C-alpha positions as CSV (number, residue, x, y, z in Angstrom):
1,M,0.0,0.1,-0.1
2,S,2.7,2.5,0.8
3,F,4.6,1.7,-2.3
4,L,1.6,2.2,-4.6
5,A,0.9,5.7,-2.8
6,F,4.5,6.6,-3.5
7,L,4.0,5.6,-6.8
8,L,0.8,7.7,-7.6
9,A,2.4,10.5,-6.2
10,A,5.5,10.3,-8.3
11,V,3.8,9.6,-11.4
12,L,1.5,12.3,-10.9
13,L,4.5,14.8,-10.0
14,A,6.4,13.8,-13.0
15,V,3.5,14.3,-15.4
16,T,3.0,17.6,-13.9
17,P,4.0,20.8,-16.1
18,G,6.4,22.5,-14.6
19,P,10.1,24.1,-14.9
20,G,11.7,20.9,-15.5
21,I,9.6,20.2,-18.7
22,A,9.8,24.0,-19.8
23,Y,13.4,23.9,-19.7
24,V,14.1,21.0,-21.8
25,V,11.4,22.2,-24.1
26,A,13.4,25.5,-24.5
27,R,16.6,23.8,-25.0
28,T,14.9,21.4,-27.7
29,A,13.5,24.7,-29.6
30,A,16.7,26.4,-29.2
31,G,19.1,23.5,-30.3
32,G,17.3,20.6,-31.5
33,R,16.5,17.3,-30.2
34,S,19.9,16.4,-29.6
35,E,20.5,19.3,-27.4
36,G,16.9,18.7,-25.3
37,L,17.9,15.3,-24.9
38,A,21.4,16.1,-23.6
39,S,19.5,18.6,-21.2
40,C,17.3,15.8,-20.1
41,L,20.2,13.3,-19.2
42,G,21.5,16.2,-17.4
43,T,18.9,17.1,-14.8
44,G,18.6,13.5,-14.6
45,L,22.1,13.0,-13.3
46,G,21.5,16.2,-11.4
47,G,18.8,14.6,-9.5
48,M,20.8,11.7,-8.9
49,L,23.2,13.8,-6.8
50,H,20.4,15.0,-4.8
51,V,18.9,11.4,-4.3
52,L,22.6,10.3,-2.6
53,A,22.9,13.1,-1.0
54,A,19.3,12.4,0.6
55,A,19.9,8.7,1.2
56,F,23.3,9.2,3.1
57,G,22.2,12.5,4.8
58,L,19.1,10.7,6.3
59,S,20.9,7.1,7.2
60,V,23.5,9.4,9.4
61,L,20.5,11.3,10.9
62,I,18.4,8.0,12.2
63,A,21.8,6.5,13.1
64,Q,22.5,9.4,15.1
65,S,18.7,10.3,16.4
66,A,15.7,8.1,16.0
67,V,13.6,11.1,17.3
68,A,14.9,13.2,15.0
69,F,14.2,11.4,12.2
70,T,10.7,10.9,13.2
71,L,10.3,14.7,13.6
72,L,11.7,14.8,10.0
73,K,8.9,12.7,8.8
74,Y,5.9,15.0,10.6
75,L,8.0,17.9,8.6
76,G,8.4,16.0,5.4
77,A,4.4,15.5,5.6
78,A,3.5,18.9,6.2
79,Y,5.7,19.9,3.2
80,L,3.9,17.4,1.0
81,V,0.7,19.3,2.3
82,Y,2.2,22.9,1.4
83,L,3.4,21.7,-2.0
84,G,-0.2,20.3,-2.5
85,I,-2.0,23.7,-1.5
86,R,0.8,25.6,-3.8
87,L,0.0,23.0,-6.7
88,W,-3.9,23.6,-6.2
89,L,-3.6,27.7,-5.9
90,R,-1.2,28.0,-8.8
91,R,-2.9,30.0,-11.7
92,E,-0.6,29.0,-14.5
93,P,-0.1,25.2,-14.6
94,A,2.9,25.2,-17.5
95,A,5.7,27.3,-16.6
96,A,6.6,29.7,-19.5
97,V,9.4,28.5,-21.9
98,E,12.5,30.8,-21.3
99,A,14.7,32.2,-24.3
100,V,17.7,30.2,-24.6
101,T,20.5,29.9,-27.4
102,P,21.8,27.0,-28.8
103,Q,25.2,26.1,-27.0
104,G,25.8,22.1,-28.2
105,A,24.4,18.7,-26.7
106,R,27.6,18.6,-24.7
107,R,27.3,22.1,-23.0
108,A,23.4,21.1,-22.6
109,L,24.2,18.1,-20.2
110,V,26.8,19.9,-18.3
111,E,24.0,23.1,-17.9
112,G,21.5,20.4,-17.0
113,I,23.4,18.7,-14.3
114,V,24.6,22.1,-12.7
115,V,21.1,23.6,-13.1
116,E,19.3,20.6,-11.2
117,A,22.2,19.8,-8.6
118,L,21.7,23.7,-7.6
119,N,18.2,23.4,-7.2
120,V,17.7,23.8,-3.5
121,K,13.6,23.0,-4.2
122,T,14.6,19.5,-5.2
123,A,16.9,18.9,-2.1
124,L,14.2,19.8,-0.1
125,F,11.3,17.7,-1.8
126,F,13.4,14.4,-1.5
127,L,14.5,15.1,2.0
128,A,10.7,15.3,2.8
129,F,9.0,12.7,0.1
130,L,11.2,9.8,0.5
131,P,11.6,9.4,4.4
132,Q,7.4,9.0,4.3
133,F,7.9,5.6,2.3
134,V,10.7,3.8,4.1
135,D,11.2,1.3,6.8
136,P,13.4,2.7,9.4
137,G,14.3,-0.8,10.8
138,A,15.6,-1.9,7.7
139,A,18.6,-0.8,5.7
140,L,17.9,3.0,4.9
141,V,20.1,3.7,2.3
142,P,19.1,1.2,-0.6
143,Q,15.5,1.9,0.5
144,L,15.9,5.8,-0.7
145,V,18.3,5.3,-3.1
146,L,15.8,2.8,-5.1
147,L,12.8,5.5,-4.5
148,G,15.0,8.3,-5.6
149,S,15.8,6.7,-8.6
150,L,12.2,5.9,-9.7
151,C,11.5,9.4,-9.0
152,V,14.2,10.5,-11.2
153,A,13.6,7.9,-13.6
154,L,9.7,8.9,-13.9
155,N,10.8,12.7,-14.3
156,T,13.6,12.1,-16.9
157,S,11.3,9.9,-19.1
158,V,8.7,12.7,-18.8
159,D,11.0,15.3,-20.1
160,V,12.1,13.3,-22.9
161,V,8.5,12.6,-24.2
162,A,8.5,16.4,-23.8
163,V,11.5,16.9,-26.0
164,F,10.1,14.7,-28.8
165,A,6.6,16.5,-28.7
166,A,8.3,19.9,-28.3
167,H,6.2,21.3,-31.2
168,R,2.9,20.6,-29.7
169,L,4.3,21.8,-25.9
170,L,5.4,25.0,-27.5
171,S,2.0,25.7,-29.7
172,S,-0.6,27.6,-27.4
173,G,-4.2,25.8,-27.2
174,A,-7.0,26.4,-25.0
175,A,-7.4,22.3,-24.5
176,R,-3.9,21.9,-23.7
177,V,-4.0,24.9,-20.8
178,A,-7.1,23.1,-19.5
179,R,-5.5,19.6,-19.4
180,A,-2.5,21.0,-17.9
181,R,-4.5,22.6,-15.2
182,M,-6.6,19.5,-14.5
183,M,-3.1,17.7,-14.1
184,T,-1.8,20.3,-11.9
185,R,-4.8,20.2,-9.4
186,M,-4.8,16.5,-9.5
187,S,-1.3,16.6,-8.3
188,G,-2.1,19.0,-5.7
189,A,-4.9,17.1,-4.0
190,T,-2.8,14.0,-4.0
191,M,0.1,15.7,-2.3
192,M,-2.4,17.4,0.2
193,G,-4.0,14.1,0.5
194,L,-0.9,11.7,1.1
195,G,0.5,14.4,3.5
196,A,-2.3,14.3,5.9
197,F,-2.6,10.8,5.7
198,L,0.9,9.7,6.1
199,A,0.7,12.3,9.3
200,L,-2.5,11.1,10.6
201,T,-1.3,7.2,10.5
202,R,1.7,8.2,12.2
203,R,-0.1,10.1,15.0
204,E,-2.1,7.0,15.6
205,A,0.7,4.3,15.6
């Protein structure tokens, strides 16, 4: 049940239009499909840096203090509710595509790594999201790396699809905007419900 809840939330977050999709679409528009795919690989590698940092950092935390880890899980659940509210209230579901210049696939790859690695919001999300679905009594690092890798794989897969469909994503249409808004609100409701459910379940335990 816990893994199914994780998978549902991860999928909805991956397909929700946001800065990541807008970035790879902009890179594709500027430098073509190869540059767009290189940026997808770069953001995926940058995301894995956050996964590894969260996995080893949280493993040290629980080894030092089970109370601190439990507190982090409650704060993480509250953060998920906060993210859900922000998604629900967001008026523009799809981020505006930034104007970028062609720079070649290699530089797009490096820039993608740097942009994602320096994204504080990604780090906060992994720290809040991943601990909700692990068993503190089992080996923590493998669990966190597996769950985090699944998140990164889902996000990267959606980005790759966005690259191949860039011409459609760049076109404006009422139907596309309506679908994006619906997906954003679904993701927001899922995050709020998931955060509340996890917090209440732990209070009863």
